[in-house]
C-alpha positions in Angstrom: 12.2 -4.0 -39.4 14.8 -4.5 -36.7 13.7 -1.1 -35.4 10.1 -2.1 -35.0 11.1 -5.3 -33.1 13.1 -3.2 -30.7 10.5 -0.6 -30.0 7.9 -3.7 -29.8 9.7 -5.9 -27.7 10.9 -5.0 -24.4 7.5 -5.1 -22.1 8.9 -6.9 -19.1 10.5 -9.7 -17.6 8.1 -11.7 -15.5 6.8 -14.9 -16.9 3.1 -16.1 -15.8 0.9 -19.3 -16.6 -2.3 -19.8 -17.2 -4.6 -22.2 -15.3 -5.9 -25.0 -17.8 -9.7 -24.7 -16.8 -9.4 -20.8 -17.1 -7.6 -21.6 -20.7 -10.5 -23.7 -21.8 -13.0 -20.7 -20.8 -10.9 -18.3 -22.7 -10.8 -20.5 -25.7 -14.6 -20.5 -25.9 -14.7 -17.0 -25.1 -12.2 -16.4 -28.0 -14.1 -18.3 -30.5 -17.4 -16.7 -29.4 -15.7 -13.3 -29.9 -14.3 -14.6 -33.2 -18.1 -15.3 -34.5 -19.4 -12.2 -33.3 -17.0 -9.7 -34.8 -16.3 -11.5 -38.0 -19.2 -14.1 -38.7 -17.1 -15.9 -41.2 -14.4 -18.3 -41.5 -11.4 -18.9 -43.6 -9.5 -22.2 -44.9 -6.2 -23.2 -44.0 -3.1 -21.7 -45.9 -0.1 -23.9 -46.7 2.2 -20.8 -46.0 1.3 -18.3 -43.2 3.9 -15.7 -44.0 2.9 -15.7 -48.0 -1.0 -15.5 -47.0 -2.5 -12.1 -47.1 -5.1 -11.7 -44.4 -7.8 -8.9 -45.1 -10.8 -7.5 -43.4 -12.6 -10.5 -43.8 -10.1 -12.7 -41.9 -11.3 -13.5 -38.4 -9.6 -11.7 -35.6 -7.4 -13.7 -33.1 -7.7 -12.7 -29.4 -4.4 -13.3 -27.5 -4.0 -12.7 -23.8 -1.3 -10.1 -22.9 1.3 -10.7 -20.1 4.4 -9.0 -18.8 7.0 -10.7 -20.7 4.6 -11.7 -23.7 7.1 -11.9 -26.9 5.0 -9.5 -29.1 4.4 -10.6 -32.9 6.8 -9.4 -35.9 5.6 -7.7 -39.1 7.8 -9.3 -41.8 5.6 -8.1 -44.5 6.2 -4.6 -43.5 10.0 -4.8 -43.6 10.0 -2.2 -46.7 6.7 -0.7 -46.2 6.7 3.3 -46.1 4.1 5.6 -44.5 3.5 3.3 -41.4 2.0 5.0 -38.2 4.2 5.4 -35.3 5.2 2.4 -33.1 3.7 2.9 -29.7 6.3 3.2 -27.0 5.6 0.4 -24.6 8.3 1.3 -22.2 6.0 3.3 -19.9 3.8 0.4 -19.4 6.5 -2.0 -18.3 6.5 -4.3 -15.1 6.8 -1.8 -12.2 9.1 -4.4 -10.8 11.2 -4.3 -13.3 11.8 -0.6 -13.2 15.2 0.6 -12.4 16.0 1.5 -8.7 16.1 5.4 -9.4 12.6 5.1 -11.1 11.4 3.2 -8.1 12.4 5.9 -5.9 10.1 8.4 -7.4 6.6 6.7 -6.2 8.5 5.6 -3.0 9.2 9.3 -2.0 6.2 10.7 -3.2 4.3 7.8 -1.1 6.3 8.4 2.0 5.8 12.3 1.8 2.1 11.8 1.3 1.9 9.4 4.2 4.1 11.6 6.5 1.7 14.7 5.6 -1.4 12.8 6.5 -0.2 11.5 9.7 0.9 15.0 10.3 -2.4 16.1 10.0 -4.0 13.8 12.4 -1.6 15.0 15.0 -1.6 18.6 14.3 -5.1 19.0 15.5 -4.7 18.5 19.3 -2.8 21.8 19.9 -5.0 24.3 18.8 -8.1 22.5 20.1 -9.0 24.7 23.2 -8.5 28.1 20.8 -10.8 26.2 18.2 -13.2 25.3 21.1 -13.2 29.2 22.4 -14.0 30.5 19.0 -16.8 27.9 17.9 -18.3 28.7 21.4 -18.1 25.0 22.6 -16.4 22.3 25.0 -12.6 21.2 24.3 -14.1 17.6 24.7 -16.5 18.5 21.9 -13.8 19.5 19.7 -11.8 16.7 20.4 -14.6 14.7 18.8 -12.5 16.0 15.4 -10.1 13.3 16.1 -12.5 10.5 16.2 -14.3 11.7 13.0 -10.9 11.9 11.2 -10.3 8.3 12.3 -13.7 7.1 11.2 -13.2 8.3 7.6 -9.5 7.1 7.6 -10.7 3.9 8.8 -13.8 3.4 6.6 -13.1 4.8 3.1 -10.1 2.6 2.1 -12.9 -0.3 2.1 -14.2 1.6 -1.2 -10.9 3.6 -2.1 -8.6 0.3 -2.2 -10.7 -1.8 -4.8 -11.1 1.5 -6.9 -7.5 1.8 -7.1 -7.3 -1.9 -8.2 -9.7 -1.2 -11.1 -9.0 2.2 -12.2 -5.3 2.6 -11.1 -3.5 4.0 -8.1 -2.7 7.6 -10.0 -6.3 8.7 -10.4 -7.5 7.6 -6.9 -4.4 9.5 -5.4 -5.1 12.8 -7.1 -8.9 12.6 -6.6 -8.0 11.6 -2.9 -5.5 14.3 -2.7 -8.0 17.1 -4.0 -10.4 15.9 -1.3 -7.9 16.2 1.3 -6.7 19.6 0.2 -10.1 21.3 -0.1 -11.5 20.1 3.1 -8.4 21.2 4.9 -9.2 24.4 4.1 -12.7 23.9 4.9 -11.5 23.5 8.6 -9.6 26.7 8.4 -12.9 28.3 7.3 -15.6 26.2 9.6 -18.1 28.6 11.1 -19.2 26.0 13.6 -18.4 22.9 15.3 -20.7 20.8 13.0 -18.8 22.0 10.1 -15.5 21.3 11.7 -16.3 17.8 12.6 -17.8 17.0 9.1 -14.8 18.6 7.4 -12.5 16.6 9.6 -14.3 13.4 8.4 -13.8 14.1 4.9 -10.1 15.1 5.5 -9.9 11.6 6.8 -11.4 10.1 4.0 -9.0 11.7 1.6 -5.8 11.3 3.6 -6.7 7.6 4.0 -5.4 6.9 0.6 -1.8 7.8 1.3 -1.8 5.1 4.0 -4.0 2.3 2.9 -3.3 2.3 -0.9 0.5 3.1 -0.3 1.0 -0.3 0.8 -0.5 -1.5 -2.5 2.1 0.7 -4.5 4.9 -0.7 -2.8 3.6 -4.0 -3.4 3.3 -3.2 -7.3 6.9 -1.9 -7.2 8.8 -4.0 -4.7 9.0 -8.2 -4.6 8.4 -9.7 -1.4 12.2 -10.1 -0.4 12.9 -6.4 -1.1 10.1 -5.1 0.6 10.9 -4.5 4.1 13.3 -1.5 3.5 10.4 0.6 1.6 8.1 -0.7 4.3 10.4 0.8 7.1 10.5 4.4 5.5 6.8 4.3 5.0 6.4 3.1 8.7 8.8 6.1 9.7 6.6 8.7 7.6 3.4 7.5 9.4 5.1 7.2 12.7 7.1 10.4 12.6 4.4 12.7 10.9 2.2 11.7 13.8 4.8 13.4 16.1 5.8 16.3 13.7 2.3 17.5 13.5 1.5 18.3 17.3 5.2 19.8 17.7 4.7 22.5 14.6 1.2 23.1 15.7 2.2 23.5 19.1 4.8 25.9 17.9 2.5 28.0 15.7 -0.1 28.2 18.8 2.7 29.4 20.9 4.4 32.1 18.7 1.0 33.8 17.5 -0.6 36.3 20.0 -3.9 35.8 18.2 -5.5 32.5 19.3 -7.9 32.8 16.3 -4.9 33.2 13.8 -3.2 30.5 15.3 -5.4 27.9 15.1 -6.5 28.8 11.3 -2.7 28.7 10.3 -2.4 25.5 12.2 -4.9 24.4 9.1 -3.4 27.0 6.3 0.1 25.8 6.1 -1.0 22.0 5.9 -3.3 23.4 2.9 -0.3 24.9 1.2 2.1 22.1 1.9 -0.8 19.7 0.8 -1.2 21.6 -2.8 2.6 21.4 -3.4 2.4 17.5 -2.9 -0.8 17.2 -5.0 1.1 19.1 -7.9 4.1 16.9 -7.5 1.7 13.9 -7.5 0.1 15.0 -10.8 3.4 15.6 -12.4 5.9 13.0 -11.0 3.8 10.1 -9.9 3.1 7.1 -12.8 0.7 4.6 -12.5 2.1 1.4 -10.7 -0.8 -1.1 -10.7 0.3 -3.8 -13.2 -3.3 -5.1 -14.6 -4.0 -1.3 -15.4 -0.7 -0.9 -17.0 -1.3 -4.1 -19.2 -4.9 -3.0 -20.2 -3.1 0.2 -21.2 -0.5 -1.5 -23.2 -3.0 -4.0 -24.7 -5.2 -0.5 -25.9 -2.0 0.9 -27.3 -1.3 -2.0 -29.6 -4.8 -2.6 -30.5 -5.0 0.9 -31.4 -1.7 0.6 -33.5 -3.0 -2.6 -35.2 -6.2 -0.6 -36.3 -4.2 2.2 -37.7 -2.1 -0.2 -39.8 -5.2 -1.8 -41.2 -6.6 1.4 -42.1 -3.6 1.9 -44.4 -4.1 -1.7 -45.8 -1.4 -3.9 -43.7 -3.3 -6.7 -42.4 -1.8 -9.4 -40.1 1.3 -10.0 -37.8 3.4 -13.0 -37.4 2.7 -15.1 -34.3 4.4 -18.0 -32.8 2.3 -21.1 -32.5 3.6 -21.4 -28.9 1.8 -18.3 -28.0 -1.5 -19.7 -29.1 -1.4 -22.7 -27.0 -4.1 -22.8 -24.1 -5.1 -19.0 -25.3 -8.3 -17.8 -26.8 -8.2 -18.4 -30.8 -10.3 -19.0 -33.8 -10.5 -22.4 -35.2 -9.4 -21.1 -39.0 -6.0 -19.3 -39.2 -3.3 -19.0 -41.6 -1.1 -21.6 -39.9 2.7 -22.9 -41.0 4.8 -25.9 -39.6 3.9 -27.1 -36.0 7.9 -26.2 -35.3 8.5 -23.5 -33.0 12.1 -22.1 -33.5 12.7 -19.7 -30.5 16.4 -19.2 -31.2 17.0 -19.1 -35.0 14.4 -16.5 -36.1 13.1 -18.7 -39.1 9.3 -18.3 -40.3 8.7 -21.8 -39.1 6.0 -22.2 -36.7 4.5 -18.7 -37.5 1.0 -18.0 -38.2 -0.1 -14.8 -40.0 -3.1 -13.4 -38.1 -5.0 -10.5 -37.2 -4.3 -10.1 -33.4 -5.8 -8.0 -30.9 -4.7 -8.3 -27.2 -6.7 -8.6 -24.1 -5.7 -8.8 -20.4 -6.9 -11.8 -18.5 -7.4 -9.7 -15.3 -9.8 -7.5 -17.0 -12.1 -10.4 -18.0 -12.0 -12.1 -14.8 -12.9 -9.0 -12.6 -16.2 -8.8 -10.9 -18.2 -5.5 -11.1 -17.2 -2.7 -8.9 -20.4 -3.3 -6.9 -19.5 -6.8 -6.3 -15.9 -6.2 -5.3 -16.7 -2.9 -2.9 -19.4 -5.6 -1.5 -16.7 -8.2 -0.9 -14.1 -5.5 0.2 -16.4 -4.3 3.2 -17.5 -7.9 4.3 -14.2 -9.9 3.8 -12.4 -7.7 6.5 -14.9 -8.4 9.2 -15.2 -12.0 8.2 -11.6 -12.3 8.5 -11.4 -10.2 11.7 -14.0 -12.7 13.6 -12.9 -15.9 12.2 -9.0 -15.6 11.8 -7.1 -15.7 15.2 -4.1 -14.5 13.5 -6.1 -11.4 12.1 -7.9 -10.7 15.3 -4.8 -10.8 17.5 -2.7 -8.5 15.1 -5.5 -6.0 14.8 -6.2 -5.9 18.6 -2.4 -5.4 19.2 -2.0 -2.7 16.5 -5.1 -1.0 17.6 -3.9 -0.7 21.1 -0.6 0.4 20.0 -2.4 3.1 17.6 -4.5 4.3 20.5 -1.3 4.8 22.8 0.0 6.9 19.6 -3.2 9.0 19.8 -3.3 9.1 23.5 0.0 11.0 23.2 -2.1 14.2 21.6 -4.2 14.6 24.7 -2.1 13.3 27.5 0.9 16.2 26.7 -1.6 19.0 26.9 -3.1 17.5 30.1 -0.1 16.9 31.8 1.6 20.3 30.7 -1.0 22.6 29.6 0.4 25.3 27.3 4.0 24.8 28.3 5.4 24.7 25.1 9.1 23.3 25.9 7.5 20.4 27.9 5.3 19.6 25.0 8.3 20.0 22.4 10.4 17.6 24.2 8.0 14.7 24.0 7.0 15.3 20.4 10.9 15.5 19.5 11.3 12.4 21.3 8.8 10.4 19.5 10.1 11.5 16.3 13.6 10.6 17.4 11.8 7.0 18.5 10.7 6.4 15.1 13.9 7.5 13.4 15.7 5.1 15.6 13.1 2.3 14.8 13.7 2.8 11.2 17.2 2.6 11.2 17.4 -0.5 13.3 14.4 -1.9 11.2 16.9 -1.9 8.0 19.8 -3.4 9.7 17.8 -6.1 11.1 16.5 -7.0 7.7 20.0 -7.1 6.5 20.9 -9.3 9.4 18.1 -12.1 8.7 20.0 -12.3 5.1 23.3 -13.0 7.0 25.0 -16.2 5.1 25.6 -17.9 8.6 22.0 -17.7 9.4 20.8 -19.1 6.1 19.4 -22.8 5.9 21.9 -23.6 3.3 25.0 -22.7 5.5 27.3 -25.5 6.6 29.0 -23.4 9.0 29.6 -25.3 12.5 32.3 -23.1 13.9 29.7 -21.4 15.9 27.1 -22.6 18.3 25.2 -19.1 18.1 24.5 -19.6 14.3 23.8 -23.5 14.6 21.2 -22.6 17.2 19.7 -20.0 15.4 19.4 -21.9 12.2 17.8 -24.8 14.1 15.4 -22.8 16.6 14.8 -19.7 14.3 15.3 -20.5 10.8 15.7 -17.6 8.4 13.3 -18.7 5.9 10.5 -19.7 8.5 7.2 -17.8 7.6 7.5 -16.2 11.2 11.1 -14.9 10.5 9.5 -11.1 10.4 8.4 -11.6 13.9 11.9 -12.5 15.7 12.9 -9.0 16.0 9.7 -7.7 17.0 9.5 -10.0 19.7 12.1 -7.7 21.3 11.6 -4.3 20.0 7.6 -4.5 20.6 8.4 -4.5 24.4 9.7 -1.2 24.1 6.0 -0.1 24.2 5.3 -1.2 27.7 8.4 -0.4 29.0 8.1 3.1 27.6 4.6 3.5 29.2 6.2 2.4 32.6 8.8 4.8 32.3 6.6 7.8 30.9 3.8 7.3 33.7 5.5 5.4 36.4 8.5 7.6 37.3 8.8 9.8 40.2 7.5 13.2 39.8 5.6 12.8 36.5 2.9 15.2 36.3 3.5 17.1 39.7 4.6 20.5 40.2 8.3 21.4 38.6 7.8 18.4 36.2 9.9 19.2 33.2 8.5 16.4 31.4 12.0 14.8 30.7 10.5 11.0 31.7 7.4 11.5 29.6 9.7 12.5 26.8 12.0 9.4 27.4 9.2 7.0 27.9 7.2 8.2 24.8 10.3 7.9 22.7 10.8 4.3 23.8 7.1 3.6 23.5 7.0 5.1 20.0 10.0 2.8 18.8 7.6 0.1 20.1 4.5 1.1 18.4 6.7 1.4 15.1 7.7 -2.2 15.5 4.1 -3.3 16.1 3.0 -1.6 13.1 5.7 -2.8 10.9 5.4 -6.6 11.9 1.4 -6.7 11.6 1.7 -5.0 8.3 4.5 -7.6 6.8 3.2 -10.5 8.4 -0.5 -10.3 7.5 0.6 -9.5 3.9 2.7 -12.3 3.7 0.3 -15.1 5.6 -2.9 -14.2 3.8 -1.3 -13.0 0.2 -4.3 -12.8 -2.2 -6.4 -11.7 1.0 -3.9 -9.6 2.1 -5.7 -6.2 1.4 -8.8 -7.6 3.4 -6.8 -8.7 6.4 -4.9 -5.1 6.2 -8.3 -3.4 6.0 -9.6 -5.2 9.1 -6.3 -4.0 10.9 -6.4 -0.7 9.6 -10.2 -0.2 10.8 -9.4 -1.4 14.5 -6.6 0.9 14.7 -8.4 3.8 13.5 -11.5 2.9 15.6 -9.6 2.6 18.8 -7.0 5.5 18.1 -10.1 7.8 17.6 -11.5 7.0 20.9 -8.4 7.0 23.1 -8.3 10.9 23.0 -11.7 11.4 24.0 -11.0 9.0 27.5 -7.7 10.1 28.4 -8.9 12.9 30.7 -11.5 10.8 32.4 -9.0 8.0 32.7 -6.2 10.0 34.2 -8.7 11.9 36.5 -10.2 8.5 38.1 -7.1 6.4 38.1 -4.5 9.2 38.3 -1.3 9.4 36.4 0.4 6.1 38.0 -2.8 4.3 37.9 -3.8 4.8 34.3 -0.1 4.6 33.2 0.2 1.4 35.0 -2.9 0.0 33.3 -2.0 0.9 29.7 1.5 -0.6 30.5 0.1 -4.0 31.9 -2.3 -4.0 28.8 0.7 -3.6 26.6 2.7 -6.2 28.5 0.0 -8.6 27.8 -0.4 -8.2 24.3 3.6 -8.2 23.8 3.3 -12.2 24.0 1.3 -12.3 20.5 4.6 -12.5 18.5 6.2 -15.1 20.9 3.1 -17.1 20.5 3.4 -17.2 16.8 7.1 -17.8 16.6 6.8 -20.8 18.5 3.4 -22.2 17.7 2.6 -20.7 14.4 2.7 -23.3 12.3 -0.2 -25.1 14.5 -2.1 -21.8 14.3 -1.9 -21.5 10.4 -2.8 -25.0 10.0 -6.3 -24.4 11.6 -6.7 -21.4 9.2 -8.8 -21.6 6.2 -7.2 -18.8 4.5 -3.6 -18.3 5.6 -0.9 -20.0 3.9 0.2 -23.2 5.7 
């Protein structure tokens, strides 16, 4: 019996509560299920453990949660020829996984994100070669960046709710197949129309590895521990965007055949994507909590059915588990006491039990969820000032990032060394931003900064506790107020430095400036994600979907207008315009740090 209990016990550690109104609804639903499934009722038994339920005994439906204490099987202590006990450890709460087990989805998610960001950036260097072979203009080929971004921005509105219902794993695998297959189609595209459609579908497939990865990290890590994994995720996004054009430019530069060069800029991604897809299929495990609970309930129910097929009916359930949970009116019940510590049989009921998951019953249909998933982001975008401001800020930053794909060839043509400096600087900027972000998160936990600190020896820490408390909802923005200013500073340095774009320009100022601008873009991206997730909680997915849609819409359009803007305004004029807009938008985190409480007080959906 001890062996049975040890296998059934360790489901998870987190306790949850049930709302009284919902409990009453589930109570009525349970009685209805009992009547429909059994059609019979039985009388009270004076001793639950001595009673013998049979096939005519009503089924009690209980709600399974992580941390639920599962029933014991005292009457089977010496039974033989029992069906194997299900292994529930693989369905445990992801937040209770060991650090090493959490590392697997984190690494796979970051690698997948890197690859899809890489795909976005690698399209620009061979674009002129593609235009030559497909018999079209260079600008028309660059529309492939726009169609990629459209797929990247629109697909998550359908795929994200699917991942919440069916699980992250299946959506990851299917999206990975779409991504790899249509990357291959890009390499084989016979005309421009085929290329643009394939790029749209590549964007749809790869979008999962950006939008749903945020959900995976939220599944696995608590809010307090999420910044460091999010920092790695953000690094994968930004560095992949720089690595893509770097490697693609190298391929174009090293191959004599233009046709082979642009085709291999896709084929090497197909190979890498295939390896990644195999790794996801083999090593990635489901992380969605409600899906794991449903599978746990199904495994237990299947086992109970197998026991009943061999004549073993009923399990010992504590009375405390039946409070506020769907239950039939007739059951085998013993004393009302509930001994949690002495292991006695008092307060136990022998019942035929089946498990259900509350989230499964409360979930709307897929069509309703998808409709809400499409409508709510736009509602938040136009009614919530916080969502609108962060979406505008992040969209502009993303536009600058994608502008780099077009501005480097515009300024330096096919000169590989100058292009290489810029792309390496962008990767270096994102790496520096990641390291500093992790350090900043640790600094926020400094004991002298915490509100409970009684230290009076330092005026600096006393000032920080008073004016910038570490437990404030706006605390995530403190560092972004400073590091996000690297975006306008980098743009000024990249385009306003003497000699930029002129004959003999080695691209040094552009590289240094874009390196710092990338650091600023990273800060904007991380601050937007963390702040919207914290402030909107149950509506976080919709807020982030609005943010993602704006980012990709503007990001996809910037490469198309780069040449026009720089031709009409000149390098310094266009650079100054971009830097000026970035400077204005950098006030957003400062406004929230000083007046965030007032702004949130007027919100209908943000936490107060």
